[in-house]
KOLTI-337556 format. One record per atom (N, C-alpha, C, O, CB): residue in three letters; x, y, z. Coordinates in steps of 0.2 Angstrom, whole numbers, padded with zeros to 4 digits, always signed. Glycine has a CB too. Layout:
<atoms>
AlaXYZ;...
</atoms>
This chain:
<atoms>
Met+0093+0076-0039;Met+0091+0072-0033;Met+0094+0077-0027;Met+0099+0079-0027;Met+0094+0065-0032;Glu+0089+0077-0022;Glu+0091+0081-0016;Glu+0087+0077-0010;Glu+0082+0075-0011;Glu+0089+0088-0016;Ile+0090+0078-0004;Ile+0087+0075+0002;Ile+0086+0081+0006;Ile+0091+0085+0008;Ile+0092+0070+0005;Val+0080+0082+0009;Val+0078+0088+0013;Val+0074+0085+0019;Val+0071+0080+0019;Val+0074+0093+0009;Gln+0075+0089+0024;Gln+0071+0087+0030;Gln+0064+0090+0029;Gln+0063+0095+0027;Gln+0074+0090+0037;Ala+0059+0085+0030;Ala+0052+0087+0029;Ala+0050+0093+0034;Ala+0052+0094+0040;Ala+0047+0081+0030;Glu+0045+0097+0031;Glu+0042+0102+0035;Glu+0034+0100+0036;Glu+0032+0095+0033;Glu+0042+0109+0032;Gln+0031+0103+0041;Gln+0024+0102+0042;Gln+0020+0101+0036;Gln+0015+0097+0035;Gln+0021+0106+0047;Lys+0021+0106+0031;Lys+0017+0106+0025;Lys+0018+0099+0021;Lys+0014+0098+0016;Lys+0019+0112+0021;Asp+0023+0096+0022;Asp+0024+0089+0018;Asp+0021+0083+0021;Asp+0021+0078+0018;Asp+0032+0088+0019;Leu+0017+0084+0027;Leu+0014+0079+0030;Leu+0009+0075+0025;Leu+0009+0069+0026;Leu+0010+0081+0036;Pro+0005+0078+0021;Pro+0001+0074+0017;Pro+0005+0069+0012;Pro+0003+0064+0011;Pro-0003+0079+0013;Tyr+0011+0072+0010;Tyr+0015+0068+0005;Tyr+0018+0062+0009;Tyr+0019+0056+0007;Tyr+0020+0072+0002;Ile+0020+0063+0015;Ile+0023+0058+0020;Ile+0018+0052+0021;Ile+0019+0047+0020;Ile+0025+0061+0026;Ile+0012+0055+0022;Ile+0006+0050+0024;Ile+0005+0046+0017;Ile+0004+0040+0018;Ile+0000+0053+0026;Thr+0005+0049+0012;Thr+0003+0045+0005;Thr+0009+0040+0004;Thr+0007+0034+0002;Thr+0003+0050-0001;His+0015+0042+0005;His+0021+0037+0004;His+0021+0031+0010;His+0022+0026+0008;His+0027+0041+0004;Tyr+0019+0033+0016;Tyr+0018+0028+0021;Tyr+0013+0023+0019;Tyr+0014+0017+0020;Tyr+0016+0032+0028;Lys+0007+0025+0017;Lys+0002+0021+0015;Lys+0004+0016+0009;Lys+0003+0010+0009;Lys-0004+0025+0012;Lys+0008+0019+0004;Lys+0010+0015-0001;Lys+0015+0010+0001;Lys+0015+0004-0001;Lys+0014+0019-0007;Gly+0019+0011+0006;Gly+0024+0006+0009;Gly+0020+0001+0013;Gly+0022-0005+0012;Gly+0029+0010+0014;Leu+0015+0003+0016;Leu+0011-0002+0020;Leu+0007-0007+0015;Leu+0007-0013+0016;Leu+0005+0001+0024;Glu+0005-0004+0009;Glu+0002-0008+0004;Glu+0006-0013+0001;Glu+0005-0019+0000;Glu-0001-0004-0002;Glu+0013-0011+0000;Glu+0018-0016-0002;Glu+0019-0022+0003;Glu+0021-0027+0001;Glu+0024-0012-0004;Leu+0018-0020+0009;Leu+0020-0025+0014;Leu+0014-0029+0016;Leu+0014-0033+0020;Leu+0022-0022+0020;Gly+0008-0028+0012;Gly+0002-0031+0014;Gly-0002-0029+0020;Gly-0006-0033+0022;Gly+0003-0039+0014;Ala-0001-0023+0022;Ala-0004-0020+0028;Ala-0009-0014+0026;Ala-0009-0009+0029;Ala+0001-0018+0033;Glu-0012-0015+0020;Glu-0016-0009+0018;Glu-0023-0008+0022;Glu-0026-0004+0020;Glu-0018-0011+0011;Asn-0024-0013+0026;Asn-0031-0012+0030;Asn-0030-0008+0037;Asn-0035-0008+0041;Asn-0034-0019+0031;Ile-0024-0005+0038;Ile-0024-0001+0044;Ile-0028+0005+0044;Ile-0028+0009+0038;Ile-0016+0001+0045;Lys-0031+0007+0049;Lys-0036+0012+0049;Lys-0032+0019+0048;Lys-0026+0020+0050;Lys-0039+0013+0056;Asp-0035+0024+0044;Asp-0032+0030+0043;Asp-0030+0034+0049;Asp-0025+0037+0050;Asp-0036+0034+0039;Ser-0034+0033+0055;Ser-0032+0036+0061;Ser-0026+0034+0064;Ser-0022+0038+0067;Ser-0038+0036+0066;Leu-0025+0027+0063;Leu-0018+0025+0066;Leu-0012+0027+0062;Leu-0007+0028+0065;Leu-0019+0017+0066;Ile-0013+0027+0055;Ile-0008+0030+0051;Ile-0006+0037+0052;Ile-0001+0039+0053;Ile-0010+0029+0043;Leu-0012+0041+0053;Leu-0011+0048+0055;Leu-0007+0049+0061;Leu-0002+0053+0062;Leu-0017+0052+0055;Asn-0009+0045+0066;Asn-0006+0045+0073;Asn+0002+0043+0072;Asn+0006+0047+0075;Asn-0009+0041+0078;Lys+0003+0038+0069;Lys+0010+0036+0068;Lys+0015+0041+0065;Lys+0020+0043+0067;Lys+0010+0029+0064;Val+0012+0044+0059;Val+0016+0049+0055;Val+0017+0055+0059;Val+0022+0058+0060;Val+0013+0050+0049;Val+0012+0058+0062;Val+0012+0064+0066;Val+0016+0063+0072;Val+0020+0068+0074;Val+0005+0067+0068;Ser+0015+0058+0076;Ser+0020+0057+0082;Ser+0027+0056+0080;Ser+0031+0059+0083;Ser+0017+0051+0086;Gly+0028+0052+0075;Gly+0035+0052+0072;Gly+0038+0058+0070;Gly+0044+0060+0072;Gly+0035+0047+0067;Phe+0034+0062+0067;Phe+0036+0069+0064;Phe+0038+0073+0070;Phe+0043+0077+0070;Phe+0031+0072+0060;His+0035+0073+0076;His+0036+0077+0082;His+0042+0075+0086;His+0045+0078+0090;His+0030+0078+0086;Leu+0044+0068+0085;Leu+0049+0065+0089;Leu+0056+0066+0085;Leu+0061+0066+0088;Leu+0048+0058+0091;Ala+0056+0065+0079;Ala+0062+0064+0075;Ala+0060+0067+0068;Ala+0055+0067+0066;Ala+0065+0057+0075;Pro+0066+0068+0064;Pro+0064+0070+0057;Pro+0062+0065+0052;Pro+0063+0059+0053;Pro+0071+0073+0054;Cys+0059+0067+0047;Cys+0057+0063+0041;Cys+0061+0066+0035;Cys+0061+0072+0034;Cys+0050+0063+0040;Phe+0065+0062+0032;Phe+0069+0065+0026;Phe+0066+0063+0020;Phe+0063+0057+0019;Phe+0076+0062+0026;Leu+0066+0068+0015;Leu+0062+0067+0009;Leu+0067+0066+0003;Leu+0072+0070+0003;Leu+0058+0073+0007;Leu+0066+0061-0001;Leu+0070+0061-0007;Leu+0066+0065-0013;Leu+0060+0063-0014;Leu+0071+0053-0010;Lys+0069+0070-0015;Lys+0066+0074-0020;Lys+0070+0073-0027;Lys+0076+0074-0027;Lys+0065+0081-0018;Ile+0066+0072-0032;Ile+0069+0072-0039;Ile+0065+0076-0043;Ile+0059+0076-0044;Ile+0069+0064-0042;Asp+0069+0081-0046;Asp+0066+0086-0050;Asp+0060+0090-0046;Asp+0055+0092-0049;Asp+0063+0084-0056;Gly+0062+0091-0039;Gly+0057+0095-0035;Gly+0051+0091-0033;Gly+0047+0093-0029;Gly+0055+0101-0039;Ile+0050+0084-0035;Ile+0045+0080-0033;Ile+0047+0075-0028;Ile+0052+0072-0029;Ile+0041+0077-0039;Ile+0043+0074-0022;Ile+0044+0069-0017;Ile+0043+0062-0020;Ile+0038+0061-0022;Ile+0040+0070-0011;Arg+0049+0058-0020;Arg+0049+0052-0023;Arg+0050+0046-0017;Arg+0050+0040-0019;Arg+0054+0051-0028;Gly+0052+0049-0011;Gly+0053+0044-0006;Gly+0054+0047+0001;Gly+0055+0053+0001;Gly+0060+0040-0008;Ile+0053+0043+0006;Ile+0054+0046+0013;Ile+0058+0041+0017;Ile+0058+0035+0016;Ile+0047+0046+0016;Ala+0061+0044+0022;Ala+0064+0040+0027;Ala+0061+0043+0034;Ala+0064+0048+0036;Ala+0072+0041+0027;Gly+0056+0040+0036;Gly+0052+0043+0042;Gly+0056+0040+0048;Gly+0055+0034+0049;Gly+0045+0041+0042;Leu+0058+0044+0053;Leu+0061+0042+0059;Leu+0057+0043+0065;Leu+0052+0047+0065;Leu+0068+0045+0060;Thr+0058+0039+0070;Thr+0055+0041+0077;Thr+0060+0039+0082;Thr+0065+0036+0081;Thr+0048+0036+0077;Val+0058+0040+0088;Val+0062+0038+0094;Val+0059+0032+0097;Val+0053+0032+0099;Val+0063+0044+0099;Val+0063+0027+0098;Val+0061+0021+0102;Val+0066+0019+0107;Val+0071+0023+0108;Val+0061+0014+0097;His+0064+0015+0112;His+0069+0013+0117;His+0071+0005+0116;His+0067+0001+0115;His+0066+0014+0124;Ser+0077+0004+0117;Ser+0080-0003+0117;Ser+0077-0007+0122;Ser+0077-0005+0128;Ser+0088-0003+0117;Ser+0075-0013+0120;Ser+0072-0018+0125;Ser+0077-0021+0129;Ser+0076-0023+0134;Ser+0068-0023+0121;His+0083-0020+0127;His+0089-0023+0131;His+0092-0018+0136;His+0094-0020+0141;His+0094-0026+0126;Ser+0093-0012+0134;Ser+0097-0007+0138;Ser+0092-0001+0140;Ser+0094+0002+0145;Ser+0103-0004+0134;Gly+0087+0000+0137;Gly+0083+0005+0139;Gly+0085+0012+0135;Gly+0082+0017+0136;Gly+0083+0006+0146;Asp+0090+0012+0131;Asp+0093+0018+0128;Asp+0088+0020+0123;Asp+0085+0016+0119;Asp+0100+0016+0125;Ala+0087+0027+0123;Ala+0083+0030+0117;Ala+0087+0029+0111;Ala+0093+0030+0111;Ala+0081+0037+0119;Met+0084+0028+0105;Met+0087+0027+0099;Met+0083+0029+0093;Met+0076+0029+0094;Met+0090+0020+0098;Leu+0085+0031+0088;Leu+0081+0033+0082;Leu+0080+0026+0078;Leu+0084+0022+0078;Leu+0085+0038+0077;Ser+0074+0026+0075;Ser+0072+0020+0071;Ser+0067+0022+0066;Ser+0064+0027+0067;Ser+0069+0014+0076;Glu+0067+0019+0061;Glu+0062+0021+0055;Glu+0055+0018+0057;Glu+0055+0012+0059;Glu+0065+0018+0048;Tyr+0050+0022+0055;Tyr+0044+0019+0055;Tyr+0042+0018+0048;Tyr+0037+0014+0046;Tyr+0038+0024+0058;Met+0046+0021+0043;Met+0045+0019+0036;Met+0050+0022+0032;Met+0052+0028+0032;Met+0038+0021+0033;Phe+0053+0017+0028;Phe+0057+0019+0022;Phe+0053+0017+0016;Phe+0052+0012+0015;Phe+0065+0016+0022;Tyr+0052+0022+0012;Tyr+0049+0020+0005;Tyr+0051+0025+0000;Tyr+0052+0031+0000;Tyr+0041+0021+0006;Val+0053+0021-0006;Val+0055+0025-0012;Val+0050+0022-0017;Val+0049+0016-0018;Val+0062+0024-0014;Glu+0047+0026-0021;Glu+0043+0024-0027;Glu+0047+0019-0031;Glu+0053+0020-0033;Glu+0040+0030-0031;Pro+0043+0014-0033;Pro+0047+0008-0037;Pro+0051+0011-0043;Pro+0057+0008-0043;Pro+0042+0004-0039;Glu+0049+0015-0047;Glu+0053+0017-0052;Glu+0059+0021-0051;Glu+0063+0023-0055;Glu+0049+0021-0057;Tyr+0060+0023-0044;Tyr+0065+0027-0042;Tyr+0070+0023-0037;Tyr+0074+0026-0034;Tyr+0063+0034-0039;Arg+0068+0017-0036;Arg+0072+0013-0031;Arg+0079+0012-0034;Arg+0080+0009-0040;Arg+0069+0007-0030;Ser+0084+0014-0031;Ser+0091+0012-0033;Ser+0095+0012-0026;Ser+0093+0015-0021;Ser+0094+0017-0038;Leu+0101+0009-0027;Leu+0106+0010-0021;Leu+0108+0017-0020;Leu+0109+0019-0014;Leu+0112+0005-0022;Lys+0108+0021-0025;Lys+0110+0028-0024;Lys+0105+0032-0020;Lys+0107+0035-0016;Lys+0111+0031-0031;His+0099+0031-0022;His+0093+0035-0018;His+0092+0032-0011;His+0092+0036-0007;His+0087+0034-0022;Leu+0093+0026-0010;Leu+0092+0023-0003;Leu+0098+0025+0001;Leu+0097+0027+0007;Leu+0091+0015-0004;Ser+0104+0025-0002;Ser+0110+0027+0002;Ser+0109+0034+0004;Ser+0112+0036+0009;Ser+0116+0025-0002;Ala+0107+0038+0000;Ala+0106+0045+0001;Ala+0102+0046+0007;Ala+0103+0050+0012;Ala+0104+0049-0005;Leu+0096+0043+0007;Leu+0092+0043+0013;Leu+0095+0040+0019;Leu+0095+0043+0025;Leu+0085+0039+0012;Val+0098+0035+0019;Val+0102+0032+0025;Val+0107+0037+0027;Val+0108+0038+0033;Val+0105+0025+0023;Asn+0111+0040+0023;Asn+0116+0045+0025;Asn+0113+0051+0028;Asn+0116+0053+0033;Asn+0120+0047+0019;Ala+0107+0053+0026;Ala+0104+0059+0030;Ala+0102+0057+0037;Ala+0103+0060+0042;Ala+0098+0061+0026;Cys+0100+0050+0038;Cys+0098+0048+0044;Cys+0104+0047+0049;Cys+0104+0049+0055;Cys+0094+0041+0044;Lys+0110+0045+0046;Lys+0116+0044+0050;Lys+0119+0050+0052;Lys+0121+0051+0057;Lys+0121+0040+0045;Asp+0119+0055+0047;Asp+0121+0062+0049;Asp+0117+0065+0055;Asp+0120+0068+0059;Asp+0121+0067+0043;Phe+0111+0064+0054;Phe+0107+0067+0060;Phe+0108+0063+0066;Phe+0109+0067+0072;Phe+0099+0066+0058;Ala+0109+0057+0066;Ala+0111+0053+0072;Ala+0117+0055+0075;Ala+0118+0056+0081;Ala+0111+0045+0071;Asp+0122+0056+0071;Asp+0129+0058+0073;Asp+0129+0065+0076;Asp+0132+0066+0081;Asp+0134+0058+0067;Glu+0125+0070+0073;Glu+0124+0077+0075;Glu+0121+0077+0082;Glu+0123+0081+0086;Glu+0121+0081+0070;His+0116+0072+0083;His+0113+0073+0089;His+0114+0067+0094;His+0111+0066+0099;His+0105+0072+0088;Asn+0120+0064+0093;Asn+0123+0058+0097;Asn+0117+0053+0099;Asn+0116+0051+0105;Asn+0125+0062+0104;Phe+0114+0050+0094;Phe+0109+0045+0095;Phe+0111+0039+0092;Phe+0115+0039+0087;Phe+0102+0047+0091;Leu+0110+0033+0095;Leu+0110+0027+0091;Leu+0105+0027+0086;Leu+0100+0030+0086;Leu+0109+0021+0096;Leu+0106+0023+0080;Leu+0102+0023+0075;Leu+0101+0015+0073;Leu+0105+0012+0072;Leu+0104+0027+0069;Arg+0094+0013+0073;Arg+0093+0006+0071;Arg+0088+0006+0066;Arg+0083+0009+0066;Arg+0090+0002+0078;Phe+0089+0002+0061;Phe+0084+0001+0055;Phe+0083-0007+0055;Phe+0087-0011+0057;Phe+0088+0003+0049;Glu+0076-0008+0053;Glu+0074-0015+0053;Glu+0073-0017+0045;Glu+0074-0022+0043;Glu+0068-0016+0056;Phe+0071-0012+0041;Phe+0070-0013+0034;Phe+0066-0019+0033;Phe+0068-0024+0030;Phe+0076-0014+0030;Val+0059-0019+0035;Val+0055-0025+0033;Val+0054-0024+0026;Val+0052-0019+0023;Val+0048-0024+0037;Asn+0054-0030+0022;Asn+0054-0030+0015;Asn+0051-0037+0013;Asn+0051-0042+0016;Asn+0060-0028+0012;Gln+0050-0037+0006;Gln+0047-0043+0003;Gln+0053-0045-0002;Gln+0051-0050-0006;Gln+0041-0041-0001;Val+0059-0043-0002;Val+0064-0045-0006;Val+0069-0049-0003;Val+0069-0050+0003;Val+0067-0039-0010;Asp+0074-0051-0006;Asp+0080-0055-0004;Asp+0083-0051+0002;Asp+0086-0045+0001;Asp+0085-0056-0009;Ile+0083-0054+0008;Ile+0086-0050+0014;Ile+0094-0049+0013;Ile+0096-0045+0017;Ile+0085-0055+0020;Arg+0097-0053+0009;Arg+0104-0051+0008;Arg+0105-0045+0005;Arg+0111-0042+0006;Arg+0107-0057+0003;Ile+0101-0042+0001;Ile+0101-0035-0002;Ile+0102-0030+0004;Ile+0106-0025+0004;Ile+0096-0034-0007;Arg+0097-0031+0009;Arg+0097-0026+0015;Arg+0103-0027+0019;Arg+0106-0022+0021;Arg+0091-0028+0019;Glu+0106-0033+0020;Glu+0112-0035+0023;Glu+0118-0031+0020;Glu+0122-0028+0024;Glu+0113-0042+0024;Arg+0118-0031+0014;Arg+0123-0028+0010;Arg+0123-0020+0011;Arg+0128-0017+0012;Arg+0123-0029+0002;Leu+0117-0018+0011;Leu+0116-0010+0012;Leu+0119-0009+0019;Leu+0122-0004+0020;Leu+0109-0008+0011;Phe+0117-0013+0024;Phe+0119-0011+0031;Phe+0127-0011+0031;Phe+0130-0007+0034;Phe+0116-0016+0036;Lys+0130-0016+0029;Lys+0137-0017+0029;Lys+0140-0011+0025;Lys+0145-0009+0027;Lys+0139-0024+0026;Met+0137-0009+0020;Met+0140-0004+0016;Met+0140+0003+0020;Met+0145+0007+0019;Met+0136-0003+0009;His+0135+0004+0024;His+0135+0010+0028;His+0137+0009+0035;His+0135+0013+0040;His+0128+0012+0028;Asn+0141+0004+0037;Asn+0144+0002+0043;Asn+0139+0001+0049;Asn+0141+0003+0055;Asn+0149+0008+0045;Phe+0134-0002+0047;Phe+0129-0004+0052;Phe+0131-0011+0055;Phe+0134-0015+0051;Phe+0122-0005+0050;Gln+0131-0013+0061;Gln+0132-0019+0064;Gln+0125-0023+0063;Gln+0120-0020+0066;Gln+0135-0019+0071;Ile+0125-0029+0061;Ile+0119-0033+0061;Ile+0119-0036+0068;Ile+0123-0040+0070;Ile+0120-0039+0055;Lys+0113-0034+0071;Lys+0112-0036+0078;Lys+0107-0041+0079;Lys+0107-0044+0084;Lys+0111-0030+0082;Ser+0102-0042+0075;Ser+0097-0047+0076;Ser+0094-0049+0069;Ser+0095-0046+0064;Ser+0092-0044+0080;Val+0091-0055+0070;Val+0087-0057+0064;Val+0080-0058+0067;Val+0079-0061+0072;Val+0090-0064+0061;Ile+0075-0056+0063;Ile+0068-0056+0065;Ile+0064-0061+0061;Ile+0064-0060+0055;Ile+0064-0049+0066;Gly+0061-0066+0063;Gly+0057-0070+0060;Gly+0050-0069+0061;Gly+0048-0067+0067;Gly+0059-0078+0061;Glu+0045-0070+0056;Glu+0038-0069+0057;Glu+0035-0075+0055;Glu+0035-0077+0049;Glu+0036-0063+0054;Tyr+0031-0078+0059;Tyr+0026-0084+0057;Tyr+0019-0082+0058;Tyr+0017-0079+0063;Tyr+0028-0090+0062;Asp+0015-0083+0053;Asp+0008-0082+0052;Asp+0004-0088+0053;Asp+0003-0091+0048;Asp+0006-0078+0046;Gly+0002-0089+0059;Gly-0002-0095+0061;Gly-0009-0095+0059;Gly-0013-0099+0060;Gly-0002-0097+0068;Arg-0011-0089+0056;Arg-0018-0088+0054;Arg-0019-0091+0047;Arg-0025-0092+0045;Arg-0019-0080+0053;Arg-0014-0093+0044;Arg-0015-0096+0037;Arg-0016-0103+0037;Arg-0017-0107+0032;Arg-0009-0095+0032;
</atoms>
């Protein structure tokens, strides 16, 4: 296993993994043009880290720059963390998180993750605590369309 920073040649793989992540979240109807814009703009603002296993990309941690709604500070945030299901483990996810933290430390950025997911939120809370993140908010979503 290795974590590397993506290069421009990796964009098709990043887009593929981004789409897979959206599908798992039930957002598979997003237009390809919006997906391309999100990935390319994120790529130019901040790094995307790749999880490679036996030389094959099995996961991504795509970062972008956002601004805090409370302070206005620029910070790094993910637009997508995705690891192929058969490669999901705390070890692989932690390696991606550590790469993001190292970049934030090196460039003096705040780092914020939301980790939208369909699993037990306590698992994500444990990951945050394990990596010394402060839990700052809880986001609820209500779908009145149903």
